[in-house]
C-alpha positions as CSV (number, residue, x, y, z in Angstrom):
1,M,95.8,94.4,62.2
2,T,97.6,95.9,65.2
3,N,100.7,98.0,64.9
4,P,103.7,95.8,65.8
5,S,105.6,98.9,67.0
6,K,103.1,99.2,69.8
7,H,103.8,95.8,71.1
8,I,105.9,95.8,74.2
9,K,108.4,93.2,75.4
10,P,107.2,91.7,78.8
11,E,110.7,92.0,80.2
12,D,110.6,95.7,79.6
13,L,107.3,96.1,81.5
14,I,108.6,94.0,84.3
15,Q,111.7,96.2,84.6
16,F,109.6,99.3,84.7
17,A,107.1,97.9,87.4
18,Q,110.0,96.6,89.5
19,A,111.5,99.9,89.4
20,V,108.3,101.5,90.6
21,Y,108.0,99.1,93.5
22,E,111.6,99.6,94.4
23,S,111.0,103.4,94.5
24,T,108.8,102.8,97.5
25,G,111.3,100.8,99.4
26,V,110.4,97.2,98.3
27,P,113.5,95.1,98.1
28,S,114.6,94.1,94.7
29,E,113.6,90.4,94.7
30,D,110.2,91.2,96.2
31,A,109.7,94.0,93.6
32,Y,110.5,91.6,90.8
33,L,108.0,89.2,92.0
34,A,105.3,91.7,92.3
35,A,106.0,93.1,88.9
36,D,106.1,89.7,87.3
37,T,102.6,88.8,88.8
38,L,101.1,91.9,87.1
39,V,102.8,91.3,83.7
40,Q,102.0,87.7,83.8
41,A,98.3,88.4,84.2
42,D,98.5,90.5,81.0
43,L,100.3,87.7,79.3
44,W,97.5,85.3,80.1
45,G,95.0,87.8,78.7
46,H,93.6,88.9,82.0
47,Q,94.1,92.7,81.7
48,S,91.7,93.3,84.7
49,H,94.4,91.9,86.9
50,G,97.5,93.2,85.1
51,L,99.5,96.4,84.9
52,L,96.1,98.3,85.2
53,R,96.6,97.6,88.9
54,L,100.1,99.0,89.3
55,A,98.8,102.4,90.2
56,W,96.7,100.9,93.0
57,Y,99.5,99.0,94.6
58,F,101.9,102.0,94.3
59,A,99.3,104.2,96.0
60,R,99.0,101.8,98.9
61,L,102.7,101.5,99.3
62,R,103.1,105.2,99.4
63,S,100.4,105.7,102.0
64,G,101.8,102.9,104.2
65,A,98.6,100.9,104.0
66,M,100.8,98.2,102.5
67,K,104.3,97.9,104.0
68,A,107.2,97.8,101.6
69,Q,109.3,95.6,103.8
70,T,107.5,92.2,104.1
71,K,108.3,90.5,107.4
72,A,106.0,87.5,107.4
73,N,106.5,84.9,110.3
74,L,104.9,81.7,111.4
75,V,102.8,82.0,114.5
76,V,101.7,78.4,114.4
77,D,104.1,75.6,113.2
78,S,102.5,72.2,113.7
79,S,103.5,69.3,111.3
80,A,101.3,69.6,108.3
81,I,99.6,72.8,109.4
82,A,101.0,76.5,109.8
83,V,99.7,79.9,110.3
84,L,101.5,82.8,108.7
85,D,101.2,86.4,109.8
86,G,102.0,88.6,106.8
87,G,102.4,91.8,108.9
88,D,100.6,93.9,106.3
89,G,103.4,93.2,103.8
90,V,103.3,92.9,100.0
91,G,100.5,90.3,99.2
92,Q,102.4,88.6,96.4
93,V,105.4,88.0,98.7
94,I,103.2,86.7,101.4
95,A,101.3,84.4,99.0
96,K,104.5,82.9,97.5
97,Q,105.8,82.2,101.0
98,A,102.6,80.5,102.0
99,I,102.5,78.3,98.8
100,E,106.2,77.3,99.3
101,E,105.5,76.5,102.9
102,S,102.5,74.4,102.0
103,I,104.5,72.4,99.3
104,K,107.4,71.8,101.8
105,R,104.9,70.4,104.4
106,A,103.1,68.3,101.8
107,K,106.4,66.7,100.8
108,N,106.9,65.9,104.4
109,H,103.4,65.1,105.6
110,S,101.5,64.3,102.2
111,V,99.4,67.4,102.9
112,G,100.5,71.0,103.7
113,I,97.9,73.6,104.9
114,V,98.9,77.2,105.5
115,S,96.5,79.7,106.9
116,V,97.5,83.4,106.4
117,R,96.5,86.5,108.3
118,N,97.3,90.2,107.9
119,S,98.1,90.0,104.2
120,N,97.2,92.1,101.2
121,H,95.7,91.6,97.7
122,F,98.1,89.4,95.8
123,G,96.8,89.5,92.2
124,T,96.0,86.4,90.3
125,C,95.5,83.2,92.3
126,M,96.7,80.9,89.7
127,Y,100.2,82.6,89.5
128,F,100.8,80.8,92.8
129,T,98.8,77.6,92.5
130,R,100.7,76.8,89.3
131,M,103.9,76.8,91.5
132,G,102.4,73.8,93.4
133,A,101.5,72.0,90.2
134,K,105.1,72.4,89.0
135,N,106.3,70.8,92.2
136,G,104.0,67.7,91.8
137,C,101.3,69.0,94.2
138,I,97.6,69.6,93.7
139,T,97.4,73.1,95.1
140,I,94.5,75.2,96.3
141,L,94.6,78.9,97.2
142,M,91.8,81.2,98.3
143,S,91.5,84.7,99.6
144,N,88.9,87.0,100.9
145,A,88.7,90.5,99.6
146,G,87.1,94.0,100.0
147,P,83.3,93.8,100.0
148,N,81.3,94.4,96.9
149,M,78.4,91.9,97.1
150,A,75.4,92.0,99.5
151,P,74.4,89.0,101.4
152,W,71.6,87.1,99.5
153,G,68.5,89.0,100.1
154,G,70.4,92.0,101.5
155,R,71.3,95.4,100.3
156,K,74.6,96.3,101.9
157,K,78.1,95.4,100.7
158,K,79.5,92.7,103.0
159,I,81.2,90.0,100.9
160,G,84.1,90.2,98.5
161,T,84.5,88.4,95.2
162,N,86.7,86.1,97.2
163,P,88.6,84.2,94.5
164,W,90.0,80.7,94.7
165,S,92.1,78.5,92.4
166,I,93.0,74.8,92.0
167,A,96.0,73.7,90.0
168,V,96.8,70.1,89.1
169,P,100.0,68.7,87.5
170,G,99.1,67.9,83.9
171,G,102.3,66.2,82.7
172,K,103.1,67.1,79.2
173,H,100.1,69.5,79.2
174,G,101.5,71.6,82.0
175,A,98.9,72.5,84.7
176,V,95.2,72.1,84.6
177,V,94.0,75.2,86.4
178,M,90.8,76.6,87.8
179,D,90.8,80.3,88.9
180,M,87.6,82.0,89.6
181,A,85.8,84.5,91.7
182,N,82.5,83.8,93.5
183,S,80.9,86.7,91.8
184,G,79.5,86.7,88.3
185,V,82.6,88.8,87.2
186,A,85.7,89.9,88.8
187,R,85.5,93.5,90.1
188,G,88.6,94.4,88.0
189,K,86.6,93.9,84.8
190,I,84.1,96.5,85.9
191,Y,86.9,98.9,86.8
192,L,88.4,98.1,83.3
193,A,85.1,99.0,81.7
194,Q,85.0,102.2,83.7
195,K,88.3,103.3,82.6
196,R,87.5,102.6,78.9
197,R,84.1,104.3,79.3
198,Q,82.4,101.1,78.0
199,P,79.0,99.7,79.2
200,I,78.9,96.3,81.0
201,P,76.4,93.5,80.5
202,N,73.2,94.0,82.5
203,D,73.7,90.8,84.5
204,W,77.0,91.7,86.1
205,A,75.8,94.2,88.8
206,I,72.9,96.2,90.2
207,D,72.9,99.8,91.2
208,K,72.6,101.1,94.8
209,D,68.8,100.9,94.4
210,G,68.9,97.3,93.4
211,R,68.2,97.8,89.6
212,P,70.2,96.1,86.9
213,T,72.7,98.4,85.3
214,T,75.1,98.7,82.3
215,D,77.0,101.7,83.8
216,P,80.2,100.6,85.4
217,Q,80.3,103.5,87.8
218,A,76.8,102.7,89.0
219,A,78.0,99.1,89.4
220,I,80.9,100.1,91.5
221,E,78.7,102.2,93.7
222,G,76.1,99.4,93.8
223,F,76.7,95.7,94.1
224,I,78.3,93.0,92.1
225,L,76.0,90.0,91.6
226,P,77.2,86.6,92.8
227,M,77.6,83.9,90.2
228,A,74.7,81.4,89.9
229,G,72.6,83.5,92.4
230,H,72.5,82.2,96.0
231,K,75.1,79.5,95.1
232,G,77.9,82.2,94.4
233,Y,76.8,83.9,97.7
234,V,77.3,80.7,99.7
235,M,80.7,80.0,98.1
236,G,81.8,83.6,98.8
237,V,80.7,83.2,102.5
238,M,82.7,79.9,102.8
239,V,85.9,81.3,101.2
240,D,85.7,84.3,103.6
241,I,85.4,81.9,106.6
242,L,88.3,79.7,105.5
243,S,90.5,82.8,104.5
244,G,89.5,85.4,107.3
245,V,87.9,83.7,110.2
246,L,90.1,80.6,110.4
247,S,93.4,82.5,109.9
248,G,92.5,85.1,112.6
249,S,92.5,87.8,109.9
250,S,89.8,90.4,109.0
251,F,86.6,89.2,107.3
252,L,83.4,90.6,105.7
253,D,83.5,94.4,105.4
254,Q,86.5,94.7,107.7
255,V,88.6,93.8,104.6
256,H,89.9,96.5,102.3
257,G,90.8,95.9,98.6
258,P,93.7,97.1,96.4
259,Y,91.7,100.0,95.0
260,D,91.6,101.5,98.6
261,P,94.7,103.7,98.8
262,V,94.8,104.3,102.6
263,N,93.4,101.5,104.7
264,R,95.2,98.3,105.8
265,S,93.8,95.3,103.9
266,G,93.5,92.7,106.6
267,A,93.1,90.0,103.9
268,G,93.4,86.5,104.8
269,H,94.3,83.4,102.7
270,L,94.3,79.7,102.8
271,A,96.9,77.6,100.9
272,I,96.5,73.7,100.7
273,S,99.0,71.4,98.8
274,L,98.4,67.7,98.3
275,N,101.5,65.6,97.4
276,V,100.3,63.5,94.4
277,A,103.0,61.0,95.1
278,A,101.4,60.2,98.4
279,F,98.3,58.9,96.4
280,Q,100.0,57.2,93.4
281,P,103.3,57.4,91.5
282,I,103.5,60.8,89.8
283,A,104.2,59.2,86.4
284,E,101.0,57.1,86.7
285,F,99.0,60.2,87.7
286,E,100.3,62.2,84.8
287,Q,99.4,59.4,82.3
288,R,95.8,59.3,83.8
289,M,95.7,63.2,83.4
290,D,96.8,62.7,79.8
291,D,94.0,60.2,79.3
292,Y,91.6,62.5,81.0
293,I,92.5,65.5,78.7
294,H,92.4,63.4,75.6
295,S,88.9,62.2,76.5
296,L,87.8,65.7,77.3
297,K,88.9,67.0,73.9
298,D,87.6,63.9,72.0
299,V,84.1,65.4,71.4
300,P,82.4,67.0,68.3
301,L,83.0,70.7,68.3
302,A,80.0,73.1,68.9
303,E,79.3,75.7,66.2
304,G,81.6,78.7,66.5
305,H,84.4,76.9,68.5
306,K,87.8,76.1,67.1
307,Q,88.8,73.7,69.9
308,V,87.9,72.4,73.3
309,Y,90.0,73.8,76.0
310,F,90.9,72.1,79.3
311,P,91.0,74.6,82.2
312,G,94.0,76.8,82.0
313,E,94.9,75.9,78.4
314,M,93.5,79.2,77.0
315,E,95.9,81.2,79.3
316,T,98.8,79.0,78.4
317,Q,98.3,79.6,74.6
318,A,97.7,83.4,75.2
319,D,101.0,83.4,77.2
320,L,102.9,81.8,74.3
321,E,101.5,84.2,71.7
322,N,101.9,87.3,73.7
323,R,105.5,86.4,74.6
324,R,106.2,85.9,70.9
325,Q,104.7,89.2,69.6
326,G,104.9,91.4,72.8
327,L,102.0,92.8,74.8
328,L,99.6,95.3,73.4
329,L,98.1,97.2,76.3
330,P,94.9,99.4,76.4
331,E,95.3,103.2,76.1
332,D,94.0,103.8,79.6
333,T,96.6,101.4,81.1
334,L,99.4,103.2,79.1
335,Q,98.2,106.5,80.5
336,S,98.1,105.1,84.0
337,L,101.7,103.8,83.6
338,K,102.8,107.2,82.4
339,Q,101.4,108.9,85.5
340,V,102.9,106.3,87.8
341,A,106.3,106.8,86.2
342,I,106.1,110.5,86.8
343,E,104.9,110.1,90.5
344,S,107.6,107.5,91.2
345,G,110.5,109.3,89.4
346,Q,111.1,106.2,87.2
347,E,110.4,107.7,83.8
348,R,113.8,106.4,82.5
349,F,112.5,102.8,82.8
350,L,109.2,103.5,80.9
351,P,109.3,101.4,77.7
352,K,109.8,103.6,74.6
353,Q,106.4,102.4,73.2
354,I,104.6,104.3,76.1
355,I,106.5,107.5,76.1
């Protein structure tokens, strides 16, 4: 049993993270969004993408690698297609603008496609694709990232984990969501293991000499392995082309990740929204999705499993439970938040459970 006194209200954590962002000059509305994306990742159970990363973003804002004032503008505006230049602003703010722009164009043209250049890391993809699903669109979002994988057969970091997500309106079920990296594991999970001084599975990464390793530090210095071997490598390349080459942004090892405190990111994204109503009435589609999910779950359970989940359902259930009881954060994350509070001068906003 965990100690209930250690559980922290999500809104208290959002208030603190927002104050940290604002201390660097990020406007209040943008700061709230950036803070909410981090806390939401923790609520979904993805602590590798949650408040663990606040210190990384804070460092990038302080150095100027990421600009506090986000001034994104459309450099191409052509019916269903747009190109958005993020101007090295806050990644979450740019991603939200791209998704909203793709939804608006999908409502007008049945499909909306927004290519993004000069952005930053934006956290968890599905935070944004779920916005499209709530607005009756099937929404796809992808991004390139700082290099941590070698090209298949090579031994130099060139390709990022390059995540992508698809969210589909699911009617009464909410959204059906895929969110994945093209590596066998997200790099954040290796950083999480490093902070906790825990070993990692020996199929996550290889060291700089190409040997399998269970040491997270050796994995960071070495190479993360692509998922499904060469297939993950190919997917990573395609996401990089669609995110970086097509947008006019950086690509391959030109991109710098959120763990780099001083270099501009150069990340590119691609957002695509499909207006379901252009294909069939939304009510009909949602009924078909209900039939689909019912059939998906209508199978005998395998040993050791309590239920069959549709994609995204596990996160939805974790969110409900964590909002009910509050978030329980790892000790290393709590220590990181304490340090950020001191460096930002925002100790007064630090939740009492952390002090």
